[in-house]
N, C-alpha and C positions, 0 to 999 in steps of 0.2 A: 656760304657754300653750305649745301646739304649734304647728308651723309654720303648717299651715293657719289656725288661729284667729288667728294672728298677722297673717296675710295679709288676714284677714276684717276685722279691726278696724282695719287700718291701720298705719302706721309707728308706732314707740314714741317716748315722750317722751324728750327728751334727759336723761340723767342726769348728765353730767359737765360742763355748761357752767358751772356757778357755781363750780366748784371751780378751784384753782390750776393752771396748766398743768405737766404733768409732762413734756411734749415739746413743742418749737417746731422746727418746720422752716422755714428762711428761704431762699428764692432757691435751692433744691437743683438742680443741674445734674449731669448724669452723660452724658458722651460717650466713645464707644468708637472709638479708631482700628482700622480694618481694612485689610487688603491694602495695596497700593501699596508703594512703596520700591524696586521693581524696574525697572530701564530708565527710571529717572528719572521714573515715575509718581508722583503726588502721592497721598498717604495719603487715603483716604475716612474721614470721621468720621460715625459713626451717633449722632444726636442723641437718645439714648433719654429723657433727662429733661432739661427745660428750665425752669430758674427756678420750680420748685414749692415753694409755701408752704402750710402748715397748722399746727394745734395740736392736741394731744390732752390732755385732763384725766383725772385719777385716775377709775376706774370708768367711763370713757367708752369706747365704740367707735366708731371712726372708719373708714368703709368708703372703699377706694379702687378705683374702678370704671372699666371701659373694656373695648373688644375686645381681642383679642390684638395685641400691638404697640404698646400705648398707653403703656408705661412703668411700669404699676403694680407689677410685680414687681421692677422694678430699684430704685424708691423703697423697698420693703420691705427689700431687701438692704443699701442704702445705710444705711437707719436702724438695721438690725442690725449694721452695719459688717462685714458680709461683702465689701462693696465699698466703696473710697473714693471720695467724691464728686469731681467735676472742680472745682466750686466750690460756695459756698454754706454754710450752717450747720446743723448737726443739733444742738440745745440740749436735753440730758437733764437734767433738774432744774436746768437753768441753765448747764450745763458742756457746752461745745462739743466733741463727741466726734469730729467729722469730721477733726479734725488730730490725735488722739491715736494714740500708738504703739501696736504689738501688746502690749507689756508693760503699758502703761498701760490697755488695753482689759479686762485680766483682770476685775478688779472690776465694769466696767461691763457685761460679758457676762452676769454672773451676775444683773444687773438687768433686762436686756433679752435675752428669748429669741425663737426663731423656730420655727414648725411649717410643714412643706413639705406639698404637695399629696400627694405620694406616700410613705406610710410605709415601704415597702419600701426606698426609697433612704436612710433614715436609721436604720432599725433592722438592727444586725448579726444575720445569722441564725444566727450560731454562740453568741450570747449569750442568755442566759434573761432575763426580764421582770426578775427581781432585779438581775441584772447591768447591765441596760440602764438601769434607773431609779437604780441605784447610781453609774453612771458619771460623772454631772453632779456629785456630790456629792465624788467622789474629786477630780475636777478643780479643784472651787473649795475643796477643802481642809476639808470638813465633818469633825468628828469621827468616827472610824470607829464608835465606841459607838452613835452616833445613826441609822447608816445603816439599818438593820433596821426601826426604829420609823417612819422617815421613809418607806422604800418601802411599807411596809403602809399609812400614811395616804395616800399618793398613789393606790395601788390603790383606796382607799374612795373618794377624791375623784373619779375618772374613771370609778367604777362598775364595776370588775372584781373578781372574787372573790379573796380572799386564796390560794385554792387554785391559782390560775393563776401564782404567783410564779415556779415554777421550769420552767415551758413555754417553748417557743421560738416566734419570730415565725410559722413555717409553720403552727402549730397554730390561729392565730387568723384570724377574718374580717378582711375590709377594714375595718369599722367599728372592730373591736376593736384592729386594730393602729394605728387612728389615735388612739384612746384612749390606747394606751401611747404614742405618740408626744407627745401633749399632756401626758400624765404627765411625760414626760422633761423637757419644758420648765417644767413647774410645780415640779420636784424642788427647784430652789434658791431657790424663791420670788421670781420674778421681779416687777417692778412693771409692767412692759410687755411684751407678748407680739405679735409679728407673725404673723398668720395668712395665708399664702399659699395661697389655694385649699384650705382644709383638707376641705372635703365635696364638691368637684366630681367626685371619682371614685367617689361612694358613690350607692347608690339612695335615692331621695326620702325613704322611710321612715327610714332610717339618718341622712340628713340631718337629719332634724327631731330625732332623739335627739341628736346633736352639738350641734345649736343649742342645745337646752334645757340640756345639759351646760355649755357655754360660758357661758351666760347665768347659770346658778347659780354657776358657779366665779368670776365675775367679781363677782357680789352678795356671795359669801362671803369673798373674798379683797380686794377693792377694787382689783384690777390694772385697768390700761388695756389696750386693745388696738387694733391695726390690722388691719382685715379686708380682705384682697384677692380680690376675685371679679369674675366677669364675669355672675353669675347675679343680676340685681337682684331676683328674688323672695326669694332668700336674704338678702340685703342690707336688704330693707324688714323683714324678720323681726328682725334683730339688731342694726342699727346705730342710733347716735344722731345722727351727722353723716356726710356723703358727701361725698367729692371725686371729681369726674368728670375723667378724663384722655382726652385724645386725642392721638396723636401727641407724647407727652411734655409736653403742655401742658395747665394747669388750664382747663378749659372753664367749670365751675361748682362751686360748693361752698356748704354751708349744712346746717342741720337736717335730719335725714332726712324729717320730716313735710312739711316746705315743698318740698324736692326732689321729692318723690313727688307732692305734690297741687298744686304751682305751678312745674313747671319752667319756666326761662325761656330756656333754651340750645336751639337745635334739635337739637343732638346729644343732649342729656339727653332731650329729648322723644322722639326715636326710640327710644332705649334703652328707656325706660319703657313706651312704647307695645307693645313686645315681650313684655311681662312678661303672663303668663296672668292674666286676671281672673275671679274667682269671681262671676258673675252670670247670671240666666236670659238676659237679652237685652242685648247690647251698647248702651251709651248712645251717643247722637249725638257725633260726633267721637272716638270710641274706637278707630277703625281703626288697624291698624298702619301706621307710617311705614317704607316702603321706602327705605333709603338707596342711592343710585347709586355704582356702582363699589366699589373697595377701598380701603383705608387706605394712604396713599402710602408710598413709601419713605423711612424715617427718616433716610437719609444725603442726602436731596435734598427736604426738606419745602417745601410750597408757600410763596410769599412771603405776607406778611400773616397772614392768619387761617388756621391750618392746616386748618381744617375746611371751608374754602370750596369745596373741588373736588366736595364732596359735599353741599352745602348748598342747600336751594331758595330761600334767601332772599338769596343772595351777590349783591352788587352791587360796582361797581368799586372803591370804598373798601375792601372786604375783601381785594382783592388787594395794595392799596397800602399798607395800615397795619394792624398787628396789634392787635386790640382789648385795651384793658386789662381786668385783673379788677377790677371795680367792684361796691360793696356797695349796698343800697337802705336804709340806715340801721340795718340789723341785721346778723346774721351770713351772710346769704345774699347771695353774689356771684356774678357772670356775666361771661364774657369773649365779649362779642357786640356788634357795632354796631347790631343790630336785635333786641335781646332782647323777649320777650313781657312 
């Protein structure tokens, strides 16, 4: 199914919800101290992520969505242990990796990989495709006699001809470079891959090809994935579950189909209203919701509900008390005093 067809048929069914959890994030918080320390000034703390929790099952794609500054990339980097958390747990196959040392993380990093938005930043321009795909195998001590076979297998997996094996990154298009970056992440057979805006820099037609590729890889390998994106049309095409972040806090989470057909949080409703719809005439109530103002400074977030300064439903209680993330008896949960 291509991207357009996926959008026409709506969100996909959840694949991984019945399986055991491969990852559980509990109360994840990440603060960054910035500035201060001079002339007696207090340090400013950026509250990038605050008390975020979610779970991922095998062969499931959990999307983390939100505007720039929502904290979604920080969540991905902490899960991949490129950043240590300020507090909270990151349980991978039942093991809390948040407190592990760099030495203890080596084996875990073979099982958790990350793909970034810009492949140019992760592909050494002086290395051939063969070298780029072999490097993770060397780092994780795979037998050298198996390297060539594995490299050729990965090229086939990501849809690149074997003849490209001795070419350099500058000889490829943006979409081909991203396939190589995906291949590097897959080389050591991870069980979880974090995709941080992997298609946002690509043309729409190439985006659809990469989405198809990721869907096929997931079905073939059974790997789980975290898909970070601000583009909800892409999220709707690929994800099973969705976590909506705003200013570091979870606003809403649940199965993809429920989030897109019955969003309960005003912020989620605004995001979804901006997704282009394939229909001859807009239905009643389908007009785009325009949010007022900009996302506040994460070093000085609003009291109570962090979304209240841009919310058309806000009342006094929204400033006085932060809403708890509560469910409706299923997997769909929302943090709002006045949810739909």
